[in-house]
SELO-653298 format. One record per residue: residue number from 1; residue in three letters; chain; x, y, z of N, C-alpha, C, O in turn. Coordinates in nm, 3 decimals, m for minus. Example, Ala and Ser with C-alpha at 12.3 -4.5 7.8 and 13.67 -1.06 7.14 Angstrom:
REC   i  aa ch  n.east n.north    n.up ca.east ca.north   ca.up  c.east c.north    c.up  o.east o.north    o.up
REC   1 ALA  A   1.319  m0.569   0.780   1.230   m0.450   0.780   1.320  m0.330   0.780   1.424  m0.332   0.846
REC   2 SER  A   1.285  m0.225   0.708   1.367   m0.106   0.714   1.290   0.003   0.787   1.341   0.114   0.804
This chain:
REC   i  aa ch  n.east n.north    n.up ca.east ca.north   ca.up  c.east c.north    c.up  o.east o.north    o.up
REC   1 UNK  A  m0.863   4.863  m0.886  m0.835    4.809  m1.052  m0.973   4.861  m1.113  m1.082   4.833  m1.062
REC   2 UNK  A  m0.957   4.940  m1.228  m1.118    4.927  m1.307  m1.171   4.822  m1.352  m1.142   4.709  m1.315
REC   3 UNK  A  m1.251   4.849  m1.434  m1.355    4.773  m1.475  m1.286   4.677  m1.590  m1.312   4.558  m1.603
REC   4 UNK  A  m1.205   4.744  m1.660  m1.104    4.690  m1.803  m1.021   4.574  m1.739  m1.016   4.455  m1.773
REC   5 UNK  A  m0.963   4.633  m1.648  m0.881    4.505  m1.558  m0.953   4.405  m1.527  m0.947   4.298  m1.588
REC   6 UNK  A  m1.022   4.425  m1.438  m1.108    4.320  m1.390  m1.188   4.218  m1.501  m1.242   4.112  m1.470
REC   7 UNK  A  m1.185   4.268  m1.618  m1.254    4.176  m1.696  m1.129   4.116  m1.823  m1.161   4.033  m1.908
REC   8 UNK  A  m1.028   4.159  m1.816  m0.937    4.093  m1.853  m0.861   4.003  m1.727  m0.795   3.906  m1.764
REC   9 UNK  A  m0.867   4.028  m1.603  m0.814    3.928  m1.499  m0.958   3.824  m1.499  m0.932   3.741  m1.412
REC  10 UNK  A  m1.072   3.797  m1.546  m1.169    3.719  m1.510  m1.155   3.630  m1.669  m1.193   3.515  m1.688
REC  11 UNK  A  m1.088   3.721  m1.770  m1.124    3.647  m1.894  m1.011   3.548  m1.883  m1.028   3.432  m1.921
REC  12 UNK  A  m0.865   3.600  m1.817  m0.754    3.521  m1.781  m0.756   3.384  m1.745  m0.716   3.282  m1.800
REC  13 UNK  A  m0.845   3.420  m1.577  m0.907    3.292  m1.529  m0.980   3.219  m1.581  m0.976   3.104  m1.538
REC  14 UNK  A  m1.069   3.246  m1.683  m1.141    3.155  m1.769  m1.037   3.076  m1.870  m1.038   2.954  m1.863
REC  15 UNK  A  m0.976   3.120  m1.935  m0.890    3.091  m1.994  m0.812   2.967  m1.972  m0.809   2.860  m2.034
REC  16 UNK  A  m0.728   3.024  m1.830  m0.644    2.907  m1.746  m0.757   2.818  m1.691  m0.705   2.709  m1.666
REC  17 UNK  A  m0.877   2.817  m1.664  m0.961    2.692  m1.644  m0.986   2.608  m1.734  m0.995   2.485  m1.725
REC  18 UNK  A  m1.000   2.697  m1.848  m1.072    2.586  m1.958  m0.903   2.516  m2.002  m0.909   2.393  m1.998
REC  19 UNK  A  m0.811   2.548  m2.028  m0.698    2.512  m2.056  m0.667   2.378  m2.006  m0.640   2.273  m2.065
REC  20 UNK  A  m0.681   2.416  m1.851  m0.600    2.298  m1.764  m0.649   2.145  m1.785  m0.559   2.065  m1.758
REC  21 UNK  A  m0.746   2.097  m1.818  m0.804    1.998  m1.821  m0.767   1.952  m1.948  m0.726   1.836  m1.947
REC  22 UNK  A  m0.768   2.017  m2.076  m0.681    2.006  m2.202  m0.533   1.952  m2.158  m0.510   1.831  m2.168
REC  23 UNK  A  m0.445   2.031  m2.114  m0.325    1.961  m2.062  m0.285   1.876  m1.955  m0.171   1.834  m1.933
REC  24 UNK  A  m0.411   1.851  m1.875  m0.397    1.741  m1.790  m0.455   1.623  m1.880  m0.458   1.514  m1.823
REC  25 UNK  A  m0.497   1.628  m1.998  m0.543    1.528  m2.072  m0.435   1.488  m2.130  m0.399   1.370  m2.132
REC  26 UNK  A  m0.370   1.588  m2.185  m0.215    1.533  m2.252  m0.126   1.441  m2.180  m0.069   1.338  m2.217
REC  27 UNK  A  m0.127   1.506  m2.068  m0.003    1.476  m1.940  m0.090   1.320  m1.924  m0.020   1.219  m1.929
REC  28 UNK  A  m0.205   1.305  m1.910  m0.255    1.188  m1.884  m0.273   1.056  m1.990  m0.284   0.936  m1.962
REC  29 UNK  A  m0.273   1.117  m2.112  m0.263    1.042  m2.244  m0.122   1.006  m2.260  m0.103   0.900  m2.320
REC  30 UNK  A  m0.032   1.063  m2.225   0.073    1.036  m2.251   0.121   0.900  m2.172   0.183   0.808  m2.225
REC  31 UNK  A   0.083   0.906  m2.041   0.066    0.839  m1.938  m0.004   0.712  m1.975   0.041   0.600  m1.951
REC  32 UNK  A  m0.093   0.732  m2.023  m0.160    0.585  m2.042  m0.105   0.508  m2.186  m0.117   0.389  m2.216
REC  33 UNK  A  m0.043   0.611  m2.259   0.039    0.547  m2.414   0.135   0.462  m2.341   0.153   0.345  m2.372
REC  34 UNK  A   0.202   0.529  m2.234   0.278    0.465  m2.178   0.276   0.294  m2.138   0.344   0.198  m2.176
REC  35 UNK  A   0.149   0.311  m2.031   0.106    0.182  m1.962   0.097   0.099  m2.051   0.167  m0.002  m2.052
REC  36 UNK  A  m0.012   0.136  m2.162  m0.066    0.041  m2.234   0.062  m0.041  m2.328   0.048  m0.159  m2.359
REC  37 UNK  A   0.189   0.042  m2.368   0.322   m0.041  m2.476   0.355  m0.103  m2.325   0.404  m0.215  m2.340
REC  38 UNK  A   0.348  m0.081  m2.243   0.454   m0.168  m2.136   0.337  m0.305  m2.142   0.368  m0.420  m2.176
REC  39 UNK  A   0.259  m0.280  m2.118   0.144   m0.361  m2.110   0.160  m0.481  m2.224   0.197  m0.598  m2.208
REC  40 UNK  A   0.126  m0.422  m2.325   0.138   m0.485  m2.472   0.325  m0.540  m2.464   0.343  m0.658  m2.496
REC  41 UNK  A   0.403  m0.490  m2.439   0.534   m0.559  m2.415   0.554  m0.650  m2.351   0.644  m0.719  m2.400
REC  42 UNK  A   0.499  m0.700  m2.231   0.461   m0.770  m2.119   0.418  m0.893  m2.173   0.487  m0.994  m2.161
REC  43 UNK  A   0.287  m0.893  m2.244   0.227   m0.962  m2.311   0.322  m1.054  m2.429   0.299  m1.174  m2.446
REC  44 UNK  A   0.409  m0.995  m2.489   0.449   m1.033  m2.574   0.602  m1.136  m2.532   0.656  m1.227  m2.594
REC  45 UNK  A   0.638  m1.067  m2.389   0.767   m1.159  m2.376   0.690  m1.233  m2.271   0.779  m1.300  m2.219
REC  46 UNK  A   0.533  m1.273  m2.184   0.531   m1.379  m2.148   0.502  m1.491  m2.303   0.501  m1.613  m2.289
REC  47 UNK  A   0.488  m1.447  m2.394   0.416   m1.527  m2.483   0.585  m1.626  m2.505   0.615  m1.744  m2.492
REC  48 UNK  A   0.670  m1.486  m2.546   0.788   m1.572  m2.559   0.841  m1.695  m2.471   0.921  m1.773  m2.523
REC  49 UNK  A   0.798  m1.716  m2.334   0.823   m1.769  m2.255   0.734  m1.872  m2.181   0.755  m1.930  m2.074
REC  50 UNK  A   0.589  m1.883  m2.300   0.481   m1.983  m2.218   0.525  m2.128  m2.213   0.496  m2.210  m2.127
REC  51 UNK  A   0.618  m2.150  m2.345   0.672   m2.274  m2.344   0.737  m2.345  m2.232   0.727  m2.465  m2.206
REC  52 UNK  A   0.828  m2.225  m2.147   0.893   m2.272  m2.017   0.761  m2.330  m1.897   0.762  m2.440  m1.841
REC  53 UNK  A   0.648  m2.217  m1.878   0.586   m2.257  m1.738   0.450  m2.202  m1.783   0.406  m2.100  m1.730
REC  54 UNK  A   0.375  m2.274  m1.887   0.250   m2.224  m1.906   0.150  m2.204  m1.840   0.072  m2.117  m1.879
REC  55 UNK  A   0.117  m2.295  m1.695   0.065   m2.253  m1.623   0.088  m2.148  m1.559  m0.004  m2.138  m1.478
REC  56 UNK  A   0.170  m2.045  m1.546   0.218   m1.940  m1.512   0.208  m1.812  m1.592   0.170  m1.700  m1.556
REC  57 UNK  A   0.253  m1.857  m1.714   0.292   m1.749  m1.841   0.141  m1.720  m1.925   0.125  m1.614  m1.986
REC  58 UNK  A   0.045  m1.813  m1.921  m0.031   m1.839  m2.005  m0.115  m1.707  m1.939  m0.119  m1.594  m1.988
REC  59 UNK  A  m0.176  m1.751  m1.821  m0.269   m1.607  m1.751  m0.190  m1.494  m1.737  m0.254  m1.393  m1.768
REC  60 UNK  A  m0.078  m1.470  m1.703   0.000   m1.347  m1.692  m0.006  m1.323  m1.837  m0.045  m1.206  m1.846
REC  61 UNK  A   0.009  m1.368  m1.945  m0.023   m1.319  m2.055  m0.133  m1.265  m2.127  m0.138  m1.167  m2.201
REC  62 UNK  A  m0.243  m1.370  m2.080  m0.381   m1.312  m2.106  m0.419  m1.136  m2.005  m0.462  m1.029  m2.047
REC  63 UNK  A  m0.387  m1.169  m1.903  m0.371   m1.079  m1.817  m0.342  m0.899  m1.891  m0.401  m0.791  m1.903
REC  64 UNK  A  m0.230  m0.955  m1.918  m0.149   m0.837  m1.980  m0.222  m0.782  m2.084  m0.255  m0.663  m2.090
REC  65 UNK  A  m0.260  m0.904  m2.202  m0.395   m0.854  m2.281  m0.489  m0.759  m2.260  m0.517  m0.657  m2.324
REC  66 UNK  A  m0.554  m0.826  m2.118  m0.654   m0.735  m2.068  m0.649  m0.587  m1.995  m0.729  m0.494  m1.984
REC  67 UNK  A  m0.491  m0.619  m1.943  m0.471   m0.473  m1.898  m0.439  m0.391  m2.010  m0.456  m0.271  m1.990
REC  68 UNK  A  m0.401  m0.420  m2.110  m0.374   m0.336  m2.226  m0.524  m0.270  m2.271  m0.535  m0.148  m2.280
REC  69 UNK  A  m0.623  m0.347  m2.296  m0.770   m0.345  m2.321  m0.795  m0.241  m2.267  m0.818  m0.142  m2.336
REC  70 UNK  A  m0.797  m0.234  m2.125  m0.873   m0.179  m1.977  m0.762  m0.020  m2.050  m0.827   0.077  m2.089
REC  71 UNK  A  m0.625  m0.015  m2.057  m0.596    0.108  m2.116  m0.629   0.163  m2.258  m0.623   0.282  m2.291
REC  72 UNK  A  m0.670   0.048  m2.343  m0.737    0.147  m2.453  m0.860   0.209  m2.434  m0.893   0.307  m2.500
REC  73 UNK  A  m0.937   0.154  m2.342  m1.021    0.211  m2.316  m1.002   0.323  m2.251  m1.092   0.401  m2.282
REC  74 UNK  A  m0.933   0.366  m2.182  m0.932    0.493  m2.093  m0.838   0.575  m2.204  m0.844   0.697  m2.191
REC  75 UNK  A  m0.761   0.532  m2.298  m0.696    0.630  m2.366  m0.793   0.666  m2.498  m0.749   0.764  m2.557
REC  76 UNK  A  m0.921   0.608  m2.561  m1.047    0.676  m2.579  m1.108   0.778  m2.489  m1.149   0.883  m2.539
REC  77 UNK  A  m1.116   0.762  m2.397  m1.195    0.851  m2.299  m1.136   0.951  m2.303  m1.214   1.043  m2.278
REC  78 UNK  A  m0.972   1.008  m2.334  m0.898    1.114  m2.326  m0.883   1.147  m2.493  m0.799   1.232  m2.522
REC  79 UNK  A  m0.944   1.097  m2.581  m0.956    1.108  m2.681  m0.854   1.089  m2.801  m0.858   1.153  m2.906
REC  80 UNK  A  m0.746   0.971  m2.762  m0.635    0.932  m2.776  m0.675   0.765  m2.863  m0.746   0.691  m2.795
REC  81 UNK  A  m0.634   0.717  m2.993  m0.663    0.613  m3.028  m0.566   0.507  m2.956  m0.494   0.566  m2.876
REC  82 UNK  A  m0.544   0.377  m2.959  m0.466    0.297  m2.947  m0.371   0.289  m3.066  m0.396   0.277  m3.186
REC  83 UNK  A  m0.233   0.299  m2.989  m0.142    0.275  m3.136  m0.107   0.122  m3.169  m0.170   0.029  m3.119
REC  84 UNK  A  m0.003   0.106  m3.257   0.021   m0.034  m3.306   0.116  m0.088  m3.196   0.208  m0.030  m3.139
REC  85 UNK  A   0.061  m0.231  m3.180   0.136   m0.295  m3.065   0.254  m0.333  m3.111   0.279  m0.338  m3.232
REC  86 UNK  A   0.333  m0.363  m3.025   0.478   m0.389  m3.065   0.491  m0.556  m3.127   0.432  m0.648  m3.071
REC  87 UNK  A   0.561  m0.573  m3.225   0.544   m0.712  m3.259   0.664  m0.799  m3.279   0.654  m0.886  m3.365
REC  88 UNK  A   0.781  m0.788  m3.210   0.876   m0.821  m3.167   0.965  m0.786  m3.048   0.963  m0.665  m3.023
REC  89 UNK  A   1.039  m0.855  m2.971   1.079   m0.812  m2.872   1.210  m0.689  m2.844   1.246  m0.643  m2.736
REC  90 UNK  A   1.257  m0.662  m2.972   1.318   m0.553  m3.028   1.253  m0.384  m2.991   1.310  m0.277  m2.975
REC  91 UNK  A   1.065  m0.435  m2.985   1.019   m0.320  m2.975   0.979  m0.300  m2.824   0.921  m0.196  m2.793
REC  92 UNK  A   1.008  m0.394  m2.728   0.965   m0.342  m2.578   1.046  m0.260  m2.516   1.132  m0.187  m2.565
REC  93 UNK  A   1.002  m0.278  m2.363   1.116   m0.212  m2.296   1.213  m0.342  m2.247   1.206  m0.465  m2.249
REC  94 UNK  A   1.297  m0.249  m2.207   1.416   m0.347  m2.155   1.391  m0.452  m2.067   1.440  m0.562  m2.092
REC  95 UNK  A   1.317  m0.435  m1.958   1.269   m0.518  m1.862   1.221  m0.620  m1.970   1.288  m0.712  m2.016
REC  96 UNK  A   1.104  m0.591  m2.000   1.057   m0.727  m2.102   1.136  m0.797  m2.205   1.117  m0.915  m2.232
REC  97 UNK  A   1.237  m0.714  m2.272   1.321   m0.794  m2.369   1.388  m0.903  m2.257   1.369  m1.023  m2.279
REC  98 UNK  A   1.447  m0.875  m2.168   1.546   m0.949  m2.035   1.432  m1.083  m2.053   1.452  m1.194  m2.101
REC  99 UNK  A   1.339  m1.040  m2.010   1.213   m1.187  m1.976   1.212  m1.266  m2.090   1.243  m1.385  m2.092
REC 100 UNK  A   1.171  m1.189  m2.198   1.167   m1.242  m2.340   1.269  m1.394  m2.380   1.239  m1.511  m2.406
REC 101 UNK  A   1.399  m1.319  m2.369   1.552   m1.381  m2.376   1.573  m1.427  m2.291   1.687  m1.471  m2.303
REC 102 UNK  A   1.517  m1.460  m2.158   1.601   m1.520  m2.037   1.583  m1.689  m2.071   1.491  m1.747  m2.129
REC 103 UNK  A   1.711  m1.745  m2.010   1.705   m1.907  m2.024   1.591  m1.934  m1.934   1.543  m1.850  m1.858
REC 104 UNK  A   1.544  m2.073  m1.951   1.475   m2.148  m1.864   1.462  m2.128  m1.742   1.369  m2.104  m1.664
REC 105 UNK  A   1.634  m2.151  m1.733   1.640   m2.143  m1.554   1.630  m1.998  m1.490   1.618  m1.976  m1.370
REC 106 UNK  A   1.636  m1.913  m1.578   1.679   m1.760  m1.512   1.484  m1.678  m1.504   1.449  m1.588  m1.428
REC 107 UNK  A   1.380  m1.761  m1.628   1.282   m1.706  m1.658   1.191  m1.644  m1.534   1.129  m1.537  m1.530
REC 108 UNK  A   1.203  m1.747  m1.435   1.107   m1.695  m1.319   1.171  m1.580  m1.183   1.102  m1.542  m1.088
REC 109 UNK  A   1.318  m1.543  m1.208   1.370   m1.456  m1.164   1.333  m1.343  m1.221   1.293  m1.244  m1.160
REC 110 UNK  A   1.349  m1.355  m1.366   1.308   m1.235  m1.456   1.150  m1.174  m1.438   1.131  m1.052  m1.432
REC 111 UNK  A   1.072  m1.244  m1.433   0.940   m1.251  m1.417   0.901  m1.182  m1.294   0.798  m1.114  m1.289
REC 112 UNK  A   0.977  m1.196  m1.199   1.017   m1.136  m1.076   1.033  m0.993  m1.091   0.951  m0.914  m1.044
REC 113 UNK  A   1.148  m0.953  m1.163   1.207   m0.834  m1.155   1.077  m0.789  m1.232   1.003  m0.717  m1.166
REC 114 UNK  A   1.039  m0.818  m1.354   0.960   m0.727  m1.436   0.834  m0.695  m1.342   0.789  m0.581  m1.346
REC 115 UNK  A   0.779  m0.787  m1.263   0.652   m0.709  m1.227   0.659  m0.648  m1.052   0.562  m0.611  m0.985
REC 116 UNK  A   0.801  m0.652  m1.011   0.847   m0.563  m0.931   0.803  m0.417  m0.997   0.713  m0.343  m0.958
REC 117 UNK  A   0.901  m0.398  m1.116   0.891   m0.280  m1.191   0.737  m0.235  m1.267   0.707  m0.124  m1.310
REC 118 UNK  A   0.666  m0.344  m1.266   0.534   m0.295  m1.300   0.477  m0.212  m1.193   0.430  m0.098  m1.194
REC 119 UNK  A   0.498  m0.320  m1.076   0.428   m0.247  m0.959   0.481  m0.106  m0.921   0.404  m0.041  m0.850
REC 120 UNK  A   0.589  m0.051  m0.953   0.690    0.062  m0.943   0.616   0.193  m1.041   0.602   0.310  m1.006
REC 121 UNK  A   0.571   0.125  m1.186   0.543    0.216  m1.274   0.368   0.261  m1.220   0.326   0.376  m1.209
REC 122 UNK  A   0.292   0.137  m1.193   0.146    0.180  m1.176   0.152   0.239  m1.002   0.048   0.269  m0.943
REC 123 UNK  A   0.265   0.248  m0.950   0.202    0.320  m0.841   0.253   0.458  m0.854   0.199   0.540  m0.780
REC 124 UNK  A   0.379   0.517  m0.962   0.414    0.632  m0.977   0.273   0.699  m1.073   0.233   0.815  m1.062
REC 125 UNK  A   0.222   0.606  m1.155   0.101    0.649  m1.239   0.021   0.672  m1.159  m0.030   0.780  m1.188
REC 126 UNK  A  m0.022   0.632  m1.071  m0.135    0.663  m0.960  m0.139   0.763  m0.911  m0.252   0.806  m0.885
REC 127 UNK  A  m0.018   0.849  m0.874  m0.045    0.976  m0.816  m0.021   1.087  m0.946  m0.059   1.203  m0.933
REC 128 UNK  A   0.021   1.058  m1.024  m0.016    1.165  m1.194  m0.125   1.154  m1.232  m0.153   1.252  m1.302
REC 129 UNK  A  m0.243   1.052  m1.220  m0.338    1.058  m1.300  m0.461   1.133  m1.248  m0.536   1.062  m1.181
REC 130 UNK  A  m0.487   1.223  m1.259  m0.607    1.325  m1.178  m0.758   1.291  m1.253  m0.858   1.351  m1.214
REC 131 UNK  A  m0.765   1.209  m1.343  m0.934    1.130  m1.352  m0.913   1.038  m1.222  m0.804   0.989  m1.191
REC 132 UNK  A  m1.030   1.020  m1.153  m1.056    0.921  m1.046  m1.105   0.759  m1.117  m1.105   0.645  m1.070
REC 133 UNK  A  m1.136   0.804  m1.224  m1.198    0.670  m1.289  m1.078   0.604  m1.347  m1.076   0.481  m1.340
REC 134 UNK  A  m0.970   0.670  m1.407  m0.893    0.627  m1.494  m0.790   0.553  m1.372  m0.751   0.436  m1.380
REC 135 UNK  A  m0.755   0.655  m1.251  m0.684    0.619  m1.180  m0.729   0.450  m1.112  m0.643   0.363  m1.092
REC 136 UNK  A  m0.901   0.428  m1.080  m0.941    0.317  m1.029  m0.897   0.219  m1.100  m0.849   0.121  m1.044
REC 137 UNK  A  m0.907   0.228  m1.256  m0.825    0.124  m1.327  m0.678   0.104  m1.349  m0.629   0.009  m1.409
REC 138 UNK  A  m0.610   0.210  m1.290  m0.456    0.154  m1.261  m0.453   0.108  m1.170  m0.368   0.020  m1.157
REC 139 UNK  A  m0.530   0.134  m1.067  m0.551    0.035  m0.939  m0.533  m0.056  m0.988  m0.423  m0.107  m1.009
REC 140 UNK  A  m0.660  m0.108  m1.026  m0.707   m0.244  m1.038  m0.584  m0.337  m1.099  m0.529  m0.437  m1.052
REC 141 UNK  A  m0.565  m0.274  m1.208  m0.400   m0.364  m1.292  m0.316  m0.335  m1.182  m0.344  m0.436  m1.117
REC 142 UNK  A  m0.225  m0.268  m1.104  m0.143   m0.255  m0.990  m0.222  m0.378  m0.926  m0.168  m0.482  m0.964
REC 143 UNK  A  m0.302  m0.396  m0.864  m0.330   m0.547  m0.775  m0.312  m0.677  m0.855  m0.284  m0.785  m0.802
REC 144 UNK  A  m0.330  m0.656  m0.989  m0.322   m0.790  m1.068  m0.166  m0.821  m1.061  m0.119  m0.933  m1.040
REC 145 UNK  A  m0.081  m0.684  m1.085   0.079   m0.720  m1.079   0.092  m0.736  m0.942   0.208  m0.708  m0.911
REC 146 UNK  A   0.050  m0.755  m0.881   0.091   m0.762  m0.731   0.027  m0.889  m0.689   0.019  m0.912  m0.568
REC 147 UNK  A  m0.018  m0.969  m0.772  m0.111   m1.088  m0.771   0.041  m1.211  m0.854   0.091  m1.316  m0.816
REC 148 UNK  A   0.067  m1.112  m0.991   0.149   m1.215  m1.044   0.295  m1.204  m0.964   0.363  m1.305  m0.986
REC 149 UNK  A   0.351  m1.122  m0.889   0.450   m1.109  m0.834   0.463  m1.196  m0.733   0.570  m1.250  m0.706
REC 150 UNK  A   0.335  m1.221  m0.657   0.333   m1.333  m0.535   0.349  m1.451  m0.600   0.433  m1.518  m0.542
REC 151 UNK  A   0.293  m1.519  m0.720   0.283   m1.598  m0.742   0.391  m1.657  m0.850   0.402  m1.776  m0.881
REC 152 UNK  A   0.470  m1.545  m0.901   0.607   m1.592  m0.947   0.744  m1.591  m0.845   0.855  m1.639  m0.870
REC 153 UNK  A   0.702  m1.527  m0.736   0.816   m1.541  m0.637   0.764  m1.656  m0.557   0.857  m1.726  m0.518
REC 154 UNK  A   0.652  m1.697  m0.522   0.639   m1.841  m0.467   0.687  m1.939  m0.570   0.755  m2.030  m0.523
REC 155 UNK  A   0.666  m1.941  m0.715   0.700   m2.058  m0.799   0.886  m2.045  m0.792   0.959  m2.144  m0.786
REC 156 UNK  A   0.938  m1.895  m0.794   1.094   m1.917  m0.793   1.158  m2.019  m0.687   1.251  m2.098  m0.707
REC 157 UNK  A   1.085  m1.995  m0.568   1.151   m2.036  m0.426   1.119  m2.222  m0.475   1.199  m2.313  m0.451
REC 158 UNK  A   1.012  m2.235  m0.532   0.984   m2.391  m0.563   1.099  m2.453  m0.663   1.133  m2.569  m0.641
REC 159 UNK  A   1.158  m2.388  m0.762   1.240   m2.440  m0.864   1.356  m2.399  m0.830   1.454  m2.428  m0.900
C-alpha cells in the first residue's frame, strides 16, 4: 500500500465515522417521531373514553401527554421539531382508533390491547435506540405502560 492509498483509506474511514451519527440520528428521529405520534394518539383515545372510567383514563391520558412531552424533548435533542398533533380519531393508529370508538362494555378490553401493543412497540424501540439517554427515556415510558396494563387488566376482571 502506498502513501496515497493509505491517505484515501483514512479519509474514507473519517467520512464513515462522521456520517454514522447523522444516519443514526435520522433513524432515531424517525423512531422517536413514531413513538410521539402513538403517545399523542393514545392521549386522544383516552380522552374520547374519559366519561366511561375517569378514574382510569384521566391519569392514563395525562401520562400519555407527559410521554409525548418527554419524546418531544428527545426529538429536539436529535435536531427535529415536534410535529402537529393528531386532532381526530381518524388521525391516529388503528389500535387507538378502536379504543376511541369502543363501546363502554368493551373499553377496558381495548385499553388492555392498546397497552399490550405499546409495550411491544417500546421493547422493540429500546433495541433500536443507539443513544443511552434516549433509551432511558423510552424505558421509563415502557414501565409506565406496564403499570397501565396491570391496572386495566385488574379493572377488566372486576367489571
